[in-house]
C-alpha positions as CSV (number, residue, x, y, z in Angstrom):
1,M,-6.8,3.4,-18.5
2,S,-4.8,3.5,-15.3
3,E,-2.2,0.8,-14.8
4,P,-0.8,-0.4,-11.5
5,L,3.0,-0.2,-11.2
6,E,4.8,-3.3,-10.1
7,S,5.0,-3.6,-6.3
8,I,8.8,-4.2,-6.1
9,P,10.3,-4.8,-9.5
10,K,13.5,-6.9,-9.6
11,E,15.7,-3.9,-10.5
12,T,14.3,-2.1,-7.4
13,A,14.9,-5.1,-5.1
14,E,18.5,-5.1,-6.3
15,W,18.7,-1.3,-6.0
16,I,21.8,0.2,-4.5
17,P,20.9,3.6,-3.0
18,R,23.0,6.6,-4.0
19,T,21.6,9.0,-1.5
20,R,21.4,9.2,2.3
21,I,17.6,9.1,2.2
22,G,17.7,6.1,-0.1
23,R,19.9,4.2,2.3
24,L,17.6,5.0,5.2
25,V,14.6,3.7,3.2
26,K,16.3,0.5,2.2
27,E,17.5,-0.1,5.8
28,G,13.9,0.3,7.0
29,K,14.7,3.5,9.1
30,I,12.2,5.5,7.0
31,V,8.9,3.7,6.4
32,S,6.7,6.4,4.8
33,L,7.0,9.3,2.3
34,R,5.5,11.5,4.9
35,E,8.6,11.1,7.1
36,I,10.7,12.4,4.2
37,F,8.6,15.5,3.6
38,E,8.5,16.2,7.3
39,M,12.3,16.2,7.3
40,N,12.2,18.7,4.4
41,E,14.1,16.3,2.2
42,V,13.7,15.7,-1.5
43,V,13.1,12.4,-3.3
44,R,16.1,12.0,-5.6
45,E,15.7,8.3,-6.5
46,P,12.5,6.9,-8.0
47,E,13.1,3.6,-6.2
48,I,12.3,5.3,-3.0
49,V,8.7,5.8,-4.1
50,D,8.5,2.2,-5.3
51,Y,9.7,1.0,-1.9
52,L,7.3,3.2,0.1
53,L,4.2,3.1,-2.0
54,G,4.6,-0.2,-3.8
55,P,1.4,-1.7,-5.3
56,E,-0.6,1.4,-4.3
57,L,1.1,3.5,-7.0
58,K,-0.6,3.7,-10.4
59,H,0.1,5.8,-13.5
60,E,-1.9,7.2,-16.4
61,I,-0.7,8.8,-19.6
62,L,-2.2,12.3,-20.0
63,S,-0.9,13.2,-23.4
64,I,1.4,12.0,-26.2
65,D,2.8,14.6,-28.7
66,M,5.3,14.6,-31.5
67,V,8.0,17.3,-31.1
68,Q,10.6,18.2,-33.7
69,K,14.0,19.9,-33.5
70,M,16.3,21.1,-36.2
71,T,19.9,19.9,-35.9
72,D,23.0,19.9,-38.1
73,A,22.0,16.4,-39.2
74,G,18.5,17.5,-40.1
75,R,15.1,17.4,-38.5
76,R,14.8,15.1,-35.4
77,T,11.4,13.9,-34.2
78,K,10.7,12.7,-30.7
79,F,7.8,11.7,-28.6
80,R,6.8,13.9,-25.6
81,V,4.7,12.1,-23.0
82,V,3.0,13.6,-19.9
83,V,2.2,11.1,-17.1
84,V,0.6,11.4,-13.7
85,V,1.4,8.9,-10.9
86,G,-0.4,8.6,-7.6
87,N,-1.8,6.3,-5.0
88,M,-5.3,8.1,-5.0
89,N,-4.8,8.7,-1.3
90,G,-2.7,11.8,-0.7
91,Y,0.3,11.5,-3.0
92,V,0.6,12.6,-6.7
93,G,3.4,13.3,-9.2
94,L,3.5,14.8,-12.7
95,G,6.3,13.8,-15.1
96,I,7.4,14.6,-18.7
97,G,9.6,12.4,-20.8
98,K,11.0,12.8,-24.3
99,A,12.6,10.1,-26.5
100,S,12.7,8.8,-30.1
101,Q,11.0,5.6,-28.9
102,L,7.5,5.9,-27.3
103,R,8.2,3.2,-24.7
104,E,11.4,5.0,-23.6
105,A,9.5,8.3,-23.4
106,I,6.8,6.7,-21.2
107,D,9.5,5.2,-18.9
108,K,11.2,8.6,-18.6
109,A,8.0,10.3,-17.8
110,I,7.1,7.8,-15.1
111,K,10.5,8.2,-13.5
112,D,10.2,12.0,-13.6
113,A,6.7,11.8,-12.0
114,K,8.1,9.7,-9.2
115,L,10.8,12.2,-8.5
116,N,8.2,15.0,-8.5
117,I,5.8,13.3,-6.2
118,I,4.2,15.5,-3.5
119,P,1.9,15.1,-0.5
120,V,-1.6,16.5,-0.9
121,R,-3.3,18.2,2.0
122,R,-7.0,17.3,1.8
123,G,-9.9,18.5,3.9
124,C,-13.5,19.7,4.0
125,G,-13.1,23.3,3.2
126,S,-16.6,24.0,1.8
127,W,-19.0,26.1,4.0
128,E,-21.8,23.9,2.6
129,C,-20.4,20.7,4.0
130,S,-19.3,20.0,7.6
131,C,-18.6,16.2,7.3
132,G,-15.0,16.7,8.4
133,E,-13.7,14.1,5.9
134,P,-10.7,14.6,3.7
135,H,-12.6,14.6,0.4
136,S,-11.8,18.0,-1.0
137,V,-9.2,20.8,-0.9
138,P,-9.0,22.6,2.5
139,F,-9.2,26.1,0.9
140,T,-9.2,27.9,-2.5
141,I,-6.0,27.6,-4.4
142,E,-4.7,28.8,-7.7
143,G,-2.2,27.3,-10.2
144,K,-0.5,28.8,-13.3
145,S,1.5,27.5,-16.2
146,G,2.0,29.5,-19.4
147,S,-1.3,31.1,-20.3
148,V,-3.3,28.6,-18.3
149,R,-4.7,29.6,-14.9
150,I,-6.8,27.2,-12.8
151,I,-8.6,27.8,-9.5
152,L,-9.6,24.8,-7.2
153,K,-12.4,25.5,-4.8
154,P,-13.7,23.2,-1.9
155,A,-16.9,21.5,-2.8
156,P,-19.5,19.7,-0.6
157,K,-19.5,15.9,-0.4
158,G,-21.1,14.3,-3.4
159,T,-20.4,17.1,-5.9
160,G,-17.7,15.1,-7.7
161,L,-14.8,16.6,-9.7
162,V,-16.2,19.5,-11.8
163,A,-13.2,19.9,-14.1
164,G,-11.9,19.3,-17.5
165,E,-10.5,15.9,-18.5
166,I,-6.8,16.6,-17.7
167,P,-7.3,18.2,-14.2
168,K,-10.0,15.6,-13.3
169,I,-7.5,12.8,-13.8
170,I,-4.8,14.6,-11.7
171,L,-7.2,15.4,-8.9
172,K,-8.4,11.8,-8.9
173,Y,-4.9,10.4,-8.5
174,A,-4.3,12.9,-5.7
175,G,-7.2,11.4,-3.8
176,L,-9.5,14.4,-4.2
177,R,-13.2,13.5,-4.8
178,D,-15.1,16.8,-4.7
179,V,-13.7,19.9,-6.2
180,W,-15.0,22.9,-8.1
181,T,-12.6,24.3,-10.7
182,W,-12.4,27.4,-12.8
183,S,-9.9,27.8,-15.6
184,R,-8.9,30.2,-18.4
185,G,-6.2,30.5,-21.0
186,K,-5.2,28.0,-23.7
187,T,-6.5,24.9,-21.9
188,S,-6.2,22.8,-25.1
189,T,-2.5,22.7,-24.4
190,S,-2.5,19.6,-22.3
191,I,1.0,20.0,-20.9
192,N,0.3,23.5,-19.5
193,F,-3.2,22.5,-18.2
194,A,-1.6,19.6,-16.4
195,K,1.3,21.8,-15.0
196,A,-1.2,24.4,-13.8
197,T,-3.3,21.8,-12.0
198,F,-0.2,20.3,-10.4
199,D,1.0,23.8,-9.4
200,A,-2.3,24.4,-7.6
201,I,-2.2,21.1,-5.7
202,K,1.4,21.8,-4.6
203,K,0.1,24.9,-2.8
204,T,-2.1,22.8,-0.4
205,Y,1.2,22.3,1.5
206,K,2.7,25.7,1.0
207,F,2.5,28.2,3.8
208,I,3.5,31.9,3.8
209,T,4.9,33.1,7.1
210,T,5.0,36.8,7.8
211,I,7.6,38.0,10.3
212,D,7.2,41.4,11.9
213,W,10.6,42.8,12.5
214,V,11.0,44.9,15.6
215,K,13.1,47.9,15.1
């Protein structure tokens, strides 16, 4: 189940920014995440996301695993949690947290997801649909992580999210409603499946510019 994050938690209201962007946000000189990305800046404080998205932001746990590590003191066991955050309207983040206590691992994962939040370019890229609404991806994109490879393709309106459970949740939180997907590799590894999907979504805002040098 998805859970709404608190609009402006007490600790966020009392937040003392540590970065220039954080100070601009708290002073009201930056009023949207889009402004930050258009300035090619990076979100370095999770409170920035709380301030700008507030009650729109929700999170969902994608997976919880037990990981072990051998140390001089013996075998140590921790929880590893993968979380997605988003406003279901053009912003999504993926985070991973590890801790000996489950609650602490979840909190770390949510914080990490906020720091990794990205804008999502949406569109109507399917030749079968000409509605012009931002309901799908604008073009075919591919993401990779480990052995997992996933391709997202534009789908006509009403198709829905034709994807596995993990990518379907991430696409939903990104605000995408109609997408065809194709995947291969060890998709049973939730963390790599999630990372590959997030890697694909990132590329909706990535452009490659070719410069012809004149000799």
